[in-house]
N, C-alpha and C positions, 0 to 999 in steps of 0.2 A: 163403352156403354154410357158415356157421359150425356146427361140429360141437362139442357138449359132450362132454367125456371122462367125465363122470359116468355111472356104470352100464356103462361099456364094459370089454370084455376086452382088455387091453394087453399086448403083448410087447415086451421090449427086449433086443436082442442086446448082448453086451458089457456085461451088466447089473450086474456087480460092479466096474466101473471107476469112477473118480470121478465120471464123468457119470451113469452108472447110479445110483450111490448117491444123488447129489444129486437126479436125476430122481424116484427112489423116495421120498425124503424129501417133495419137494413134492407128489407124487401122493397120499400118504397123509394129509398134513397140510391140504391145501386142495381136494382133489378126492375123489370117492367112486367109484373103479373097482370093477367087479364082481370082476374079476381082474387082478392085476399079475404078469406072469410074468417072472421074472429068468432069462435064458438066457445061460450062460456056460460055458466048459470047465474052470474051476478050482474043484475041490471045496473047497479050503481057503478061498478068497475067498468062496464060498457059505456055508460054515460061520461065518466071521467076520461076514458080513453078516446072517446068521440071528439072530445075538445082538442085532442092532439092530432088525431087522424079522422078527418070528417068523411062521412059516407055520403054527405049531400052536395059536396062541390063536384061540378061537372066534370066528368073523366075520372073521378076517383074510383079505384078498383076496390075499395075497402067495403066489406059488408059485415054487419053484425048480427049474429044468430044468438038469441037466448036458448039455451038447451043444456041438458046434462048427459054425460056419456052413458049414465044408467038407462036413458030413454032411447032405445034403438030406433023407434019410429021417427024421432026428431033428427037422429043422426042420419037416416036414410034421406029425409028430406033435405038436409043441409048439404049432403054429399052428391047431390044431383049435378052432373056434368063436372065433377071435381077431378082433377088430374093427380094431385098430390096431398097427402094428408100427413101432418106432423102431430103426433099424439103426445101433448105435454101435460094433459089434465091428470091430476092425482091428488089423494090426500097424502101429505108427505110428513107431517110432523109426527115424530116417533111416539111421544107420549100419547098424542091424541089417537093414533092408530092402536096402541095397546089398550086404551080404555074403551074404544069403540070399534072392536075387531070386525063385527059384521058390516059397518059402514065402510072400513077400509077395504074389505074384500069386494063389496058391491061396486065401489068406484075404481079400485086399482086392477082387479081381475076381471069382474064381469063388464066393466066399463071397457077394458081392453078387447074383450070378446066381442062386444057390441061394435066397437070400431072395426075390427077385422071383418065381421059378418057384413057390415054396411059398405065397407069399402069394396069387398067382393061383389056384392049384390049391384053396386053403382058403377062398376067398371073402373074404379080408380086405378092409376098406372103405378103409382108407388106410395108406400105409407111406412113412416118411421116412427119408432117410440123413443121417447127421451127417457134414458134409464138413470141408474145410480150405482155407485160402488156398494151400497148397503145390500144390493142383490146378491153379491158374491159371498158364499157361505153365510147366509143371514142368521142372525140371532135375535132379530126383532120382527115383529108382524109386518112393519113397513117394508123391510127388505125381503121378507118372504113373499109378500104380494107383488113386488116388483120383479122378483125372480119368476113367479108364475106368469106375470105378464110378458116378461122376455121370451119365456119357453112358448108360449102360445102364439106370440108375434112370429117367432122364427118358423114355427110349425104351420102358421097361416099359409105358408107358400104351398104346403101339401093340399090345402083346401082350395086354393085359387087355380092350382093346376097349371099346365104349360100355357104360356101366353097370357095368364091371368095377372091379378095384382101381385106386385113384388113387396114383401115385408121385411124390413130389417130393424135393428136396434142400435142406438147410441148408448155408450155407458161412461160416465166420468165422475169426478169427486165433487167436494164441496165447491158451492158457487160463492165467490167472495162477496160478503156484505149482504146476502139475501136476508130476508126477515126470518128470525129463528136461528140464524147462523151466529157465530161466536164473536165476531168483531163488533156488531151493535150491542151485544151484551156486555162486552168489555168497555165500550165507550160509556155505557150507561153506568156500569159499576165504578168506573174511574172517578165519577163525581163524588162518591163516597170514601175514596181513598183505599179501597180494598177490592181486589179481584179474585174470583172463585175458579179453581181448575180441578177437574175431577181426578186427574192422575198425571204426575209430572212426566211420565213417559210417553203420553199421547202425542201421535202423529196424525197428520191428515194430508190427503191430496188436495190440490188448491187449483181452481180455474176461474178466470174472469167470466162474467156474464157474456160479455161480447165474444170471447174466445169459445164458449160453449155453443153459442149461436152459429158462429161461423163454421165451427166443426160439423154441426148437424146439417148445415147447408151442403157443405163438401160431401157428407156421406149421401144425401139425397142425390146429387149430381152423379155420383160414381157407383152407387149400390147395384148389385146384382139380384139381391133378395135372399135373405138368409144370414147375413153377416151380423155379428155384433162388433160394432166400431168402438175402439178405445184409444183416445189420444194419449201421446206422451206429455205428461204434465208434472210439475214440480210437487215435492212434499214440503211440509213445514212442521216444526214442533209447536205445539200449543203454548208451552212454555216460552219459547222465543217470541211468539206472537203477542202473549200477554206483556212481555218487557218492551215490545215495540209500541204497544198501545199506551201503556202506563208504567213508564220506567221507574217512577218513584212510588208506586203504590205497593201495598203489602198484598202477598199472594197466599190465599188459603186453599189447601188441597182438601176436597170434600168427598172423595171416593167415586168409583164408577157408578153411573146410573144404570137402572135396569134397561137392557137392550142395547148398551153402548159397548163399543170395542175400544181397546187401547190403540190398534192400528187397523186401517182399512186395506181392503184388497180390491183391485180392479180385474186381475186375472189370477184365478186359482192355479194350483199346480196341476190339478186334473184337466182343467180347460186348456192349459198351455200346450198340451199334446196335440190339440187340433188347431193351434193358433199360428199366425203368421206375423212377422214383424217387418215394418216399414220405417222409413226414416223418421216420420213423425206421428206413427200410430201403430197399433196392433189391430189384427182382425181375427176374431174367433170364429172359425168355419163350423157349419152345422154338420152333423153326422147323419145325413139322410141321403138316400139314393138319388133324390132330385138334384142335388147340389152338384154343380160343374167344378171339378178340381182345377180346371184351367182358367176359372174365373179371375184368379189373382196369382199369375204365374211368377211375378217378380218378388213375391214376399219371401222372407227368409224364415225357415223353421226355427223354433226356439230350442235351447238345450235342454236335456233332461232335468227335472227338478226345478225349472224356472217358475217363478211366481212374481207377480207384480204387485207389490204391497207397498204401503206408505212408509215403512220402516226400512225396507231394503232398497228403496229407490235410489238411483245414483244422481239424480236431480233435486237439489235442495235450495229453497229460497234463502237469500243471504239477509242479514240484518238490514242492510240498506233496502233491499227489494220489499221486505215486510213493512218497513217504515213508509215506503212510497205507497204501498197498498192501503195502509191505514189512512194516510192523508187523503188518498182518492175517495174512500168510503166517507170520510168526514165531509169532503167538499161536495159530495153528490149524494147526500143522504136520501133525497126524494127518489132517486133512481132505484134505491134498494128497499123501499118501503112496502112493495108488493111481494107476496110470497112467490118463489119460483114455481112455475107450472100451475099457477092458482086457478 
């Protein structure tokens, strides 16, 4: 059921964020979409992105739509004749979501519902949501809203019916160097000779922006509808990262912040019972009658008690790898200035 993206009309919500820009870059350089619609609510970011990817050059597939996922009417207009939707728009800053819970719910949950309804009404073939490890056993509102969005995206297949729009989700960990992430913070703190860490035990999953985008593209090409796709990615210790960023700086431990975990999860023990393992990813299958058990026959069932967490991961970044990542972020600061999925 592999779908080629060549010749397709593709829409990405949150298209001016760092994910959207990298997605656009790869689509234009390696694929041949008929249309690539950048849907976002910030006209300044669209203006800046237009300098990189013009919509006025003859033959350009790029289109820019000002709109908010809260506005279903605008989504309906934007999705006319669209084949594929990538839903990356979200409010993602944990403290901001805690302080503005109604806004987080309107964008992350109601916005996802609007994307689902519009995709079904417009006859979109495939729609995939960009998720997060924060949605697994969430302890903050951001994670809770993304969990709800995952659930309704998976169940969107019931609403579209047989032969209708197929909905799936991708889920992965922290994106290296994105604004609000820890590397830019450490680089800034390094100038003062002191770095703050909430807890010395803390671990995180780690993925580059390009790896995340390519994973989502691969999911679009192979999805049947209903899967939650999870890549196999490395873990790292925050303390090791701090030492790689600033080996000569003092480290202060300031305590866990509200809504923060010591370790993150990508697959819970309960989800693992309906998950399959492949060489480079896991797939969580839905527990609904419409799901075809033969969709992923080559997958391996996971052992009892399995959980995929950043502290139990078998793949860890080495000191040298961390140093290379830090150097890359330092050399490409502009790449990481925009928020992931903005």
